[in-house]
N, C-alpha and C positions, 0 to 999 in steps of 0.2 A: 503493499499500500504506499503510495507516494505522499509524502508530508514535506511542508517547508520547515523553515528553520525554528519558526515559532510553534510549530506543532498543529497548524491548521491543515485538516485533511484536504489534500488536493486531488483526491480522486473520485470519493463519493459524491452523487448527486440525487436528487429526489425528482421524480416526474409526475406530472398531472396532465390530463386530458380533458378538453372540453369539447362538446358536440350537442346535437339535438336529436328528437325522435327516438330516444329509448327511455323505456319505462325504469327509471332509476330513482326518482323522486316524485314530488307533486307537480313539478314543472318539467314533466316528461316530453312535452311537445315543444319547449323552449329551449334555446341553447343553454347548456347547464354544464355543471362539473360532473364528469362520470368516474374519472379515477382521481382521488379517492372519492368516495361516493358521498361524502359530507366535507363541506368547508371546515368544519371543526377540526379535521384532520390534516388540513393545510399547515405547514411550517411558516416560520417566520420568513418572510420574502416573498412566499406566494400567496398570502393572505389578501394582499392588496389587489389581487386578480379578481376577488370576489366583488369588487366595486366598479368592475370595468362596464361600460356602456356596450354591452355585447351586441344588442340589436344593430347599433349603428356601425359597429366594427365589421360584422360579418356581412352587411348588405353589399359592398362593393366586390367581395370574394366571390358571389355567385356569378359575376360577369367574368372572371379570369378564366384563362385556359388552365388546364393541369401544369403546362410548362411554366407559365407565368406564376402560378402559385408555388412552383418550387423556388422562385427567386424571393418571396415573402420571408422576413426574418425580422427579430426584434431582440435586442440586449438590454435588459434593465439593470442599473446598477446603484450600487451605494457604497459606504465605506466598507462593508463586510459581507455583503452578498451579490449575486447576480441571478438572473433569470434569462434564459435563451428560449426564444418562442419561433416555432415555425408554423406555417398553415398547410393543410391539405385538403382533400375532398373525399366523401365517403357517402352513403345514402341512409336515410332513415328507414324504419320498419315498413314502409309503404313504399319503398324505392324511390322516394324523392331525393333530389341533391342536398347534402348537407355538409358544410364546411366542417373541418376538425382542427383544433388548435393543440399542439402538443408543446408543453412548457417543461424546461429543465432547470431546477434551481440547486445552487450551490453556495457554500461559503468560499470567501476568496480573502487573499492578502495581497494587497497591491504591491508590496515589495517582493514578492515572490517571483524567482525567475521561472516557474512555469505557468504564469498566469495566462500568456497567450495561448499556450498549448492546452490549457484547461478549458478554455471559453471555445477554442476551435474543435475540440473533442466532444464538448458539450452540444455543440451546435450539430456535430456529426450524430451524436445519439439521437438528438430530436428529430433530424431527417430519418434516421433509420426506422424509429419507432412510429413515425408518422405514417410510413409506407406500410408498416405491419398493422398498426391500427386501422388504418383506412380500409384495408381488405378485411380484418376480423370484424369489424363493425357495420360492414356493408349489407344491406338487406335485413331481412326478418329471420333472426337467428335466436331461437328461444333459449338456448344454451348459453349464448352470449349475454342475453338479457338476465338471465338468472344470476350469472357470475357478477354482473354489474351492480345488481341489486345486493347481494351477498357481500360484495366487496373483495371477490376473489379472482377477478380478471386478472390481476397480476399478483403472483407470489409475493412480491415486496416491490415498493415504489423506489427503493434505493438501488441505485447502479453505479458500477465501477467505470469510469470514462477512460482510464488508462488504456484500454486496448481498442477504442473506439476510432473509426477513419476521420482523419483530418478533412474538414469541409471549410472552405474559405480561409485557408491557411494564409493566403497571401494578402487578404484584406485585413485580418483581425490585427496584426502588429500595428498597421497603420491607424486604424480606428481607435484600438486602445491607446495608442500614444498620444491621438488627438484627444480623447477623452480626459487624460491625465492632465492635460493642460489648462484646462478650464474648470472652475468652481460653477455649481448650478446646474449640472447635467444629471438628469434622471435616467436617460436611456437613448439609444440611438436604434432606429427602425426604418423600415422602407414605409411608405405614406399609409399603406393600407393597415398596418399593424401598429402604428404609432399610438393609437388610442389605448393600447395596453399600458401606456404611462411613460412612453419615450418623448422628449420634448426637442430631440435633435432628429433631423430626417436624413436617411442614407438616401441621397438623390441630388437634384439640381435645386437652385433657388426657386425656379418656377414651381417645382413641386413641392417645396416647403411653404412658400406663399399660397397655393392652392390648398394645402392641407390646413393651413391657418384660417383660410376664408371659410373652410367647410366646418369650423368651430374646434378644430384641434388645438390642442397646448402645443405650440411650435416656437422654440427660441433660438433655433438656428439649424445649419445643414451641414452635411460632411461633404466638403468639395475633395472628390477623388482624384482630381488631377494635381491638386496641391497638398494632399494628405493633411488637410486642416479642417477644424470645425469653424465655420463663419457664423457669428453670433448674429441674430436678427432682433434682439432685444437685449436690454441691460440686465437681465437676469444671469446671462452667462459672462463670465468676467475671468481673467487670469487670475490664478493664484498668488497671493502676496509673496515676493522673493527676497524682500529687503531683510537685511541683518536684525535681529531682534524681534520680528514678527512671526509668531509660531502658527504653524498650518495645523488644522484639526487633525487630531490622531487619526491614522488610517486613510487620511485624504489621498484621493488618486493623485492630486497634483503635486503631492509631498514626493513623488517618485521621479527620477530624472527618465528621459526619453531613453528607450533601448539604443545601444550602439548601432550605427549603420542607419539610422533614421534621422535625416537632418531636420533641425528646427526649421519651420516654415518660413521665418524672416530671412534665414541663410539662403535657402532655395530662391526665393523672391531676389535678393541681392546679386545671387549669381546669375540668374537670368537677365537682370538690368545690365549687369557687365557685359554678357555677351551681346545683348542688343546694341550697347554703345560702341562695342568693337566692330560690330558689323556695319553700322552707321558709317564709322571712320573709314573703314575699308571702301565701302561704295563711293564716299566723297574723293577719296585719293584716287581711285581708279578712274571716276569721271574727268577730275583734273589732268590726269594723263593722257586719257585719250583725246581730250580737247587739245592740249598742247601739241601732241603729235600730228594732229589735222592741220593744224596751222604752220606747222613747221614743214609739212609735205607739200 
């Protein structure tokens, strides 16, 4: 079992599943928690999912293709825990399309050197289980319904992610480095899953502004080209770095960015230097050509 230097378990996580159309509780026809069967069994970090506006969240998911659904993802974070969520499609007991949301929750330590690997493998677990659960819950299966009601659909919600496939392994280092740089971030997500609680959009400025116009709580977006989060409100701001100013214990911003990921301002400076050099070269070439023309 992999652990960090402070003893936080960096392998085990807990899975929850949300869908509709199965008789697990009184809200059997509504989008509901089916694993575990009761919200009382959710752990700290998962409990906030119970207050999500699920009807507003799942409505646009019906319009997406299976391929597009595969790109939906959300990462919620705080000083001690994370939740990775993905979306899929199944059918209810009457064969009607029904979205399914699989969430993976775990503890984390922002100073751990396995943080990125842990998030990427948790994402991989959510994707794998999303496919398996979509198939298992599809259609009218009385045996599955009994398992859901009895809470025996899974032997245990606890999973070891150390052997899971890495998903989005190239993206997560850049995203997490950007998350570390700003205070006020509750999570990053594609526009359709931002209502789970994320206030930073994985997408363009236009997508972020559109999500905000639809009633979402959007304070910024992740610019993949520059690998940085662009604030759209005053709620996102850099962590104080002056000497004598203490950062909150466990704050993401208290950790320096991993080696090999340049700070955004350094990237911008380098691009400006390249642009200036190119301009100087063009000007010199133009002058040389003009002089040769007149001499000829």
